[in-house]
C-alpha positions in Angstrom: -54.2 -9.6 40.5 -52.1 -10.1 37.4 -49.7 -13.1 37.8 -46.0 -12.3 37.7 -43.7 -13.5 34.8 -42.2 -16.2 36.9 -45.6 -17.5 37.8 -46.5 -17.6 34.1 -43.3 -19.5 33.2 -44.2 -22.1 35.8 -47.7 -22.4 34.4 -46.3 -22.8 30.8 -44.9 -26.2 31.8 -48.3 -27.6 30.7 -48.6 -26.9 26.9 -52.4 -27.5 27.0 -52.8 -24.9 29.7 -50.9 -22.5 27.4 -53.2 -23.2 24.5 -56.1 -22.5 26.8 -54.7 -19.1 27.7 -54.1 -18.2 24.0 -57.8 -18.9 23.4 -58.8 -16.1 25.8 -59.4 -12.6 24.6 -57.2 -11.2 27.4 -54.1 -9.8 25.7 -52.2 -8.6 28.7 -50.2 -11.8 29.2 -49.8 -12.9 25.5 -46.5 -11.2 25.2 -45.1 -13.4 28.0 -46.8 -16.5 26.5 -45.4 -16.1 23.0 -41.9 -15.2 24.3 -41.9 -18.5 26.3 -43.5 -20.5 23.5 -40.7 -19.6 21.1 -38.1 -21.0 23.4 -40.2 -24.2 24.2 -40.8 -24.9 20.5 -37.2 -24.4 19.5 -35.9 -26.6 22.2 -38.4 -29.4 21.8 -37.7 -32.1 19.2 -41.1 -33.6 19.0 -44.5 -31.9 19.4 -47.9 -33.6 19.1 -49.4 -32.9 15.7 -52.7 -31.7 17.2 -50.8 -29.2 19.4 -48.8 -27.9 16.4 -52.0 -27.3 14.4 -53.6 -25.4 17.3 -50.5 -23.3 17.8 -50.4 -22.5 14.1 -54.0 -21.3 14.3 -53.5 -19.1 17.3 -50.2 -17.7 16.2 -51.4 -16.8 12.7 -54.6 -15.3 14.1 -52.8 -13.1 16.6 -50.1 -12.2 14.1 -52.8 -10.8 11.7 -54.9 -9.0 14.4 -54.5 -5.3 13.9 -55.9 -4.7 17.4 -52.9 -6.5 19.0 -49.8 -4.6 20.0 -47.0 -4.8 17.4 -44.7 -6.5 19.9 -47.3 -9.3 20.4 -47.8 -9.7 16.6 -44.1 -9.9 16.0 -43.7 -12.6 18.7 -46.7 -14.5 17.3 -44.9 -14.4 13.9 -41.7 -15.8 15.5 -43.7 -18.7 17.0 -45.3 -19.4 13.7 -42.0 -19.5 11.9 -40.5 -21.7 14.7 -43.4 -24.2 14.2 -42.2 -24.7 10.6 -39.4 -26.9 12.1 -42.2 -29.3 13.2 -44.6 -29.0 10.2 -43.3 -26.8 7.4 -46.1 -27.5 4.9 -48.8 -26.6 7.4 -47.2 -23.3 8.3 -46.5 -22.4 4.7 -50.1 -23.3 3.7 -51.4 -21.1 6.5 -49.3 -18.1 5.5 -49.9 -18.5 1.7 -53.7 -18.7 2.4 -53.4 -15.1 3.7 -51.2 -14.0 0.8 -53.6 -13.5 -2.2 -53.2 -12.1 -5.7 -54.2 -8.4 -6.1 -54.9 -8.0 -2.4 -52.6 -6.0 -0.2 -51.5 -8.5 2.5 -51.0 -8.1 6.2 -47.5 -6.7 6.9 -46.7 -9.6 9.3 -47.8 -12.2 6.7 -45.1 -10.8 4.3 -42.5 -10.8 7.1 -43.4 -14.4 8.0 -42.9 -15.5 4.4 -39.6 -13.7 4.4 -38.4 -15.4 7.6 -39.5 -18.8 6.3 -37.4 -18.3 3.2 -34.4 -17.2 5.3 -34.7 -20.0 7.9 -35.9 -22.9 5.7 -34.3 -22.3 2.3 -34.6 -25.9 1.1 -38.2 -26.2 1.9 -39.2 -22.7 0.7 -37.7 -22.9 -2.8 -40.5 -25.1 -4.3 -43.1 -22.5 -3.0 -41.0 -19.5 -4.2 -42.5 -19.1 -7.7 -46.0 -18.9 -6.3 -44.9 -16.4 -3.7 -43.1 -14.2 -6.2 -45.9 -14.2 -8.7 -48.4 -13.1 -6.0 -46.1 -10.5 -4.7 -45.6 -9.0 -8.2 -49.3 -8.1 -8.2 -49.1 -6.4 -4.8 -46.3 -3.8 -5.2 -48.4 -1.2 -7.0 -51.0 -1.5 -4.2 -48.5 -0.5 -1.6 -48.7 3.2 -0.6 -47.8 3.1 3.1 -44.1 3.6 3.8 -44.0 0.7 6.2 -45.6 -1.7 3.8 -43.1 -0.7 1.1 -40.3 -1.4 3.5 -41.8 -4.8 4.3 -41.8 -5.8 0.7 -38.1 -4.7 0.5 -37.3 -7.0 3.4 -39.1 -9.8 1.6 -37.1 -9.1 -1.6 -33.9 -9.2 0.3 -34.5 -12.5 1.9 -36.1 -14.1 -1.1 -33.0 -13.1 -3.2 -30.6 -14.5 -0.6 -32.5 -17.8 -0.6 -32.5 -18.1 -4.4 -28.8 -17.1 -4.6 -28.0 -19.9 -2.2 -30.1 -22.3 -4.3 -28.4 -21.2 -7.6 -24.9 -21.7 -6.2 -25.6 -24.9 -4.2 -28.5 -26.6 -5.9 -26.7 -30.0 -5.7 -27.2 -29.9 -1.9 -31.0 -29.6 -2.2 -32.9 -32.9 -1.8 -35.0 -32.6 -5.0 -34.5 -32.4 -8.8 -33.1 -29.2 -10.1 -35.6 -26.4 -10.6 -35.5 -23.7 -13.3 -33.7 -21.0 -11.3 -34.1 -18.6 -14.3 -37.8 -18.4 -13.7 -37.2 -17.4 -10.2 -34.6 -14.7 -11.1 -37.0 -13.4 -13.8 -39.5 -12.6 -11.1 -36.8 -11.1 -8.8 -35.7 -8.9 -11.7 -39.3 -7.6 -12.2 -39.8 -6.8 -8.5 -36.4 -5.1 -8.3 -36.9 -3.0 -11.4 -40.3 -1.8 -10.2 -38.8 -0.8 -6.8 -35.8 1.0 -8.3 -37.9 2.9 -10.9 -41.0 3.6 -8.8 -40.0 3.8 -5.2 -36.2 4.6 -5.0 -36.3 8.1 -6.6 -38.7 9.5 -4.0 -38.0 7.2 -1.0 -37.8 8.5 2.5 -34.7 7.8 4.6 -36.3 4.8 6.3 -37.5 3.3 3.0 -34.1 4.0 1.3 -32.4 2.0 4.0 -34.7 -1.0 3.3 -33.9 -0.7 -0.5 -30.2 -0.5 0.3 -30.4 -3.7 2.4 -32.2 -5.5 -0.5 -29.9 -4.0 -3.2 -26.8 -6.2 -2.5 -28.5 -9.6 -2.4 -30.7 -8.8 -5.4 -28.0 -7.5 -7.7 -25.8 -10.4 -6.6 -28.4 -12.8 -7.7 -29.0 -11.1 -11.0 -25.3 -11.2 -11.9 -25.5 -14.9 -12.6 -27.7 -14.1 -15.6 -25.8 -12.7 -18.6 -29.0 -11.0 -19.8 -29.5 -9.2 -16.5 -25.8 -8.4 -15.8 -25.8 -5.1 -17.5 -28.9 -3.8 -15.8 -27.7 -5.1 -12.4 -24.3 -3.3 -12.6 -26.1 -0.2 -13.8 -27.8 0.0 -10.4 -24.5 0.1 -8.5 -24.0 3.9 -9.0 -27.3 4.5 -7.2 -26.0 2.4 -4.3 -22.7 4.4 -4.2 -24.7 7.7 -4.2 -26.2 6.7 -0.8 -22.8 7.2 0.9 -23.9 10.3 2.8 -25.4 9.2 6.1 -23.3 7.5 8.8 -26.4 5.7 9.9 -26.7 3.7 6.7 -23.1 3.8 5.3 -22.3 0.4 6.9 -25.3 -1.2 5.1 -24.3 0.4 1.8 -20.8 -1.1 2.2 -22.3 -4.5 3.1 -24.4 -4.5 0.0 -21.5 -3.4 -2.1 -19.4 -6.3 -0.7 -22.1 -8.8 -1.6 -22.1 -7.5 -5.2 -18.3 -7.5 -5.6 -18.1 -11.0 -4.1 -20.7 -12.3 -6.6 -18.8 -10.6 -9.5 -15.7 -12.5 -8.5 -17.7 -15.8 -8.1 -19.2 -15.4 -11.6 -16.0 -14.0 -13.1 -17.6 -10.7 -14.2 -15.3 -7.9 -15.1 -16.6 -4.5 -13.9 -16.2 -1.6 -16.2 -13.1 0.4 -15.4 -15.1 3.6 -14.7 -17.3 1.7 -12.2 -14.3 0.1 -10.5 -12.7 3.5 -10.1 -15.9 5.0 -8.7 -16.1 2.2 -6.2 -12.5 2.6 -5.1 -13.0 6.4 -4.6 -16.1 6.0 -2.5 -14.6 3.2 -0.4 -11.5 5.3 0.2 -13.6 8.2 1.5 -15.4 5.9 3.9 -12.3 4.2 5.4 -11.5 7.5 7.1 -14.7 7.2 9.2 -14.2 6.6 13.0 -16.5 3.5 12.9 -14.2 0.5 13.4 -16.8 -2.0 12.1 -17.2 0.0 8.9 -13.4 0.3 8.5 -13.0 -3.5 8.9 -15.8 -4.2 6.4 -14.2 -1.9 3.8 -10.8 -3.4 4.4 -12.1 -6.9 3.7 -14.0 -5.6 0.7 -10.8 -4.2 -0.8 -9.0 -7.4 0.0 -11.4 -10.0 -1.3 -12.8 -8.8 -4.6 -10.4 -5.9 -5.4 -7.0 -7.2 -4.4 -7.9 -10.7 -5.6 -9.2 -9.8 -9.0 -7.1 -6.9 -10.1 -4.3 -6.1 -7.6 -2.3 -4.2 -10.3 -5.0 -1.7 -10.9 -5.7 -1.4 -7.2 -2.0 -0.5 -6.6 -2.1 2.1 -9.4 -5.1 3.7 -7.7 -3.4 3.8 -4.4 -0.2 5.3 -5.9 -2.3 8.0 -7.6 -4.4 8.9 -4.6 -1.6 8.8 -2.0 0.3 11.6 -3.9 -2.3 14.1 -2.7 -1.4 16.0 0.5 -4.6 15.0 2.1 -3.9 13.5 5.5 -7.1 11.5 5.6 -6.6 10.0 2.2 -3.0 9.0 3.0 -4.1 7.5 6.3 -6.9 5.5 4.6 -4.5 4.1 1.9 -1.9 3.1 4.5 -4.6 1.4 6.6 -5.9 -0.5 3.6 -2.4 -1.5 2.5 -1.6 -2.8 5.9 -4.8 -4.9 5.9 -3.9 -6.2 2.4 -0.4 -7.2 3.4 -1.7 -8.9 6.6 -4.2 -10.9 4.6 -1.3 -12.4 2.5 -3.4 -12.3 -0.7 -1.2 -14.4 -3.1 -1.7 -12.2 -6.2 -0.6 -9.1 -4.2 2.9 -10.6 -3.8 3.6 -9.9 -7.4 3.3 -6.2 -6.6 5.7 -6.0 -3.6 7.9 -3.4 -5.3 4.8 -1.3 -6.2 3.8 -1.3 -2.5 7.3 -0.3 -1.4 7.4 2.6 -3.9 3.9 3.7 -2.8 5.1 3.8 0.8 8.2 5.8 -0.2 6.0 8.6 -1.6 4.8 9.5 1.9 8.0 9.0 3.8 8.7 12.7 3.6 5.3 13.6 5.2 5.9 15.3 8.6 2.4 14.6 9.8 2.7 12.5 13.0 -0.4 10.4 12.2 0.9 9.6 8.7 4.3 8.7 10.1 2.9 6.4 12.7 0.8 4.7 10.0 3.8 4.3 7.7 5.8 2.7 10.6 3.0 0.2 11.3 2.7 -0.7 7.6 6.4 -1.3 7.4 6.2 -3.4 10.5 3.6 -5.6 8.9 5.5 -5.7 5.6 8.6 -7.0 7.5 6.5 -9.6 9.3 5.0 -10.9 6.0 8.2 -10.8 3.9 7.0 -7.8 1.8 10.5 -6.2 2.0 12.8 -7.1 -0.8 16.5 -6.3 -1.2 16.4 -3.8 -4.1 13.7 -1.4 -2.9 13.3 -2.4 0.8 16.3 -0.8 2.5 14.9 2.8 2.5 11.9 1.5 4.5 14.2 0.1 7.2 16.2 3.3 7.1 13.0 5.2 7.7 12.2 3.3 10.8 15.6 4.1 12.3 15.3 7.7 11.2 12.0 8.0 13.1 13.6 6.7 16.2 16.0 9.6 16.0 13.5 12.2 14.9 12.6 13.4 18.4 15.7 15.5 19.2 16.1 16.9 15.7 12.5 18.0 15.3 12.3 19.6 18.7 15.5 21.7 18.5 13.6 24.2 16.3 9.8 23.8 17.0 7.7 25.1 14.2 4.5 25.2 16.3 3.5 27.4 19.2 2.0 24.5 21.1 5.5 23.0 21.8 4.3 20.5 24.4 1.7 19.0 22.1 4.3 18.7 19.3 6.7 17.1 21.8 4.0 14.5 22.7 3.3 13.7 19.1 7.0 13.3 18.3 7.4 11.0 21.3 4.6 8.8 20.0 6.4 8.4 16.7 9.6 7.5 18.4 7.9 4.9 20.6 6.2 3.4 17.5 9.5 3.2 15.6 11.3 1.5 18.6 8.4 -1.0 18.9 8.8 -1.8 15.2 12.5 -2.4 15.7 11.9 -4.6 18.8 9.5 -6.8 17.0 11.5 -7.0 13.8 12.5 -10.6 12.9 15.7 -10.3 10.9 15.5 -13.9 9.8 12.2 -13.6 7.9 12.7 -14.7 4.2 14.7 -12.0 2.4 15.3 -9.8 5.4 19.0 -10.8 6.0 19.8 -9.6 2.4 18.0 -6.3 3.1 19.7 -5.7 6.5 23.2 -6.8 6.0 25.6 -5.1 6.1 23.8 -1.8 6.0 22.3 -2.3 9.4 25.8 -1.5 10.8 25.4 2.2 9.7 23.2 2.8 12.7 25.7 1.7 15.3 28.1 4.7 15.4 25.9 7.9 15.0 24.8 9.2 18.4 21.3 10.0 17.3 20.5 6.3 17.2 21.5 5.7 20.8 17.9 5.0 21.9 17.6 2.3 19.2 20.8 0.5 20.1 19.1 -2.2 22.2 16.9 -3.6 19.4 19.7 -2.8 16.9 22.3 -5.0 18.8 19.7 -7.8 19.1 19.1 -7.7 15.3 22.8 -7.8 14.5 23.5 -10.6 17.0 20.7 -12.7 15.6 22.0 -12.2 12.1 25.6 -13.2 13.1 24.5 -16.2 15.1 22.3 -17.5 12.3 25.3 -17.1 9.9 27.5 -18.9 12.3 25.1 -21.9 12.2 25.3 -21.9 8.4 29.1 -21.7 8.6 29.4 -24.8 10.8 27.0 -26.8 8.7 28.4 -25.7 5.3 31.5 -27.1 3.5 32.7 -23.6 2.9 32.4 -20.5 5.1 29.4 -18.4 4.5 30.2 -15.9 7.2 28.9 -12.4 6.8 31.5 -9.9 5.5 31.5 -6.2 5.4 31.4 -4.8 1.9 31.1 -1.2 0.8 27.8 -1.7 -1.0 25.7 1.4 -1.7 26.0 3.0 1.7 28.9 4.3 3.7 29.7 1.8 6.4 31.5 2.6 9.6 35.2 1.7 9.7 36.3 -1.2 11.9 37.9 1.3 14.3 34.7 3.2 14.6 32.7 0.1 15.3 35.1 -1.1 17.9 35.3 2.3 19.7 31.5 2.7 19.7 30.9 -0.7 21.1 33.5 -0.2 23.8 31.9 3.1 24.9 28.4 1.7 24.9 29.5 -1.4 26.9 30.7 0.8 29.9 27.2 1.4 31.4 26.4 -2.4 31.4 27.5 -2.7 35.0 24.8 -0.1 35.9 22.0 -2.2 34.5 21.7 -0.8 30.9 20.6 -3.5 28.4 22.2 -1.8 25.5 25.5 -2.1 27.3 25.0 -5.8 27.7 24.1 -6.0 24.0 27.4 -4.1 23.1 29.4 -6.6 25.1 27.6 -9.5 23.5 28.6 -8.1 20.1 32.2 -7.5 21.2 32.4 -11.3 21.9 31.2 -12.4 18.5 32.1 -9.6 16.2 35.9 -9.7 15.7 35.8 -11.8 12.5 33.1 -9.5 11.1 35.1 -6.3 11.9 38.4 -7.8 10.5 39.5 -11.4 10.2 43.0 -10.7 11.6 41.4 -9.5 14.9 40.2 -13.0 15.8 43.4 -14.3 17.5 44.2 -11.0 19.1 40.6 -10.7 20.3 40.8 -13.9 22.2 43.6 -12.4 24.3 42.6 -8.8 24.6 38.8 -8.9 24.9 38.7 -10.8 28.3 41.1 -8.2 29.7 38.8 -5.4 28.6 35.7 -7.1 29.9 37.1 -8.3 33.2 36.3 -5.2 35.2 32.6 -5.5 34.1 32.1 -9.2 34.2 33.2 -9.3 37.8 30.2 -7.3 39.0 26.9 -8.7 40.2 24.9 -6.2 38.2 26.7 -7.1 35.0 25.9 -10.8 35.4 22.2 -10.0 35.8 22.1 -7.7 32.9 23.9 -10.1 30.5 21.6 -13.0 31.6 18.5 -10.8 30.8 20.0 -9.8 27.5 20.5 -13.5 26.6 16.8 -14.2 27.4 15.7 -11.3 25.2 17.8 -12.6 22.3 16.3 -16.1 22.7 12.8 -14.6 22.6 
């Protein structure tokens, strides 16, 4: 009877017993043995040298045994790589001895070398030249698709290891090696793969080349003599954007290349930059959240950092199309860029505002919601300035009032669906207003006094609660300035570029709105709060009269229990 897994784990407590089991020809239990050995080796600080040598022997033997199941061979390879933490030189010697010039190696030997380079960069670099020279003689011998894919995996991990050494060689515990000799060999391997394998590669092999492409090109970019060739391979990478199964890996490789270009201060040709922008913009519309996030970071790090002006020109050009997906993609990317607070992007605030204005006439509900969310982020990050910023605030208020206007004359036969979409826009706009901080740098200059234009019109009634809160915060902040300043800095109503409500209109509107306060309406409480602090703003001569008349007007309301609760809640909301 075959012992259970639990019984095996208990038996593996004695490492010598485990070695004895590996010596047997019975392969039924080897998968369990190697699985447990990996954990034991990784969690053991010290292993007896003799035991390490025996484990290297058995793991290497089983890893190369074609009669073993692939799962067992993979696990044996993992054990072998884990043993390098205890005796790296012995493991490397064992693997190199089975990696010979002009002989097609065992697939798992190549994978073991790749994993050693990935897991033990510092120790692997001195052996790298020998490994690359040998591998160069093997590529033309590979005909099997799996073997070609294995060599691509090795190229990927070797390139990553050398890239780390090139950029951090001072951290390595030995004299500096000639990294150009290593990159020479990487170049030869990569050129062979791109010329001989890539044109006729199967989908599986293409994926392996894509994964190796980014790390390899990134490494070659540090060499001026290889830079032109390396950038010339990027169009091939972009042409692989056609399969949702591999698009993420294409983007990941592209990100590595662009990051290296920034690191080495390499200017990409304008035509190549434009091709990259167009391809990325097409991909950001995909439903995969992970891919969208990767593309957003790619736009932010290399593109927005190195040439934000050109990026904004591209966005401005593309957003002028009437394509919903393109507009949604640009708005999403702009929101990510603003959230990241890239310093160089701040020089282009006006360009961002003007780009947003281009789509503010779009009636598509998805686009309108995206515009609102972008404006919300711009407000939070101080990307609204006085000269161009007001129309964006006006847009938010107009969307809160859009519902009734758009539904009076429905243009669709599916009226209920249209109603639901319009409701979502209204809810988004109100949420933007509720979260708007009117004291963010530059925002008071944008809002005052034009914010008062939304108090009187009836279509903005639903927005009055956040509106009153914004006005109250502005006035209270100005009052603090007035008390601490030698001269009054109180806000005053000026005509400006918009038609402001008259003092009589403001007073009448606030009185009307305050009436339902006793019934529990927060906007009524907000109206009364403004009536208490607004007289000097409406007209300076009202101040003395207000002290007498306002208490008389509010007395019927303030005497109610409901009013007291509502006003207290309103005060809490304002403090928040």
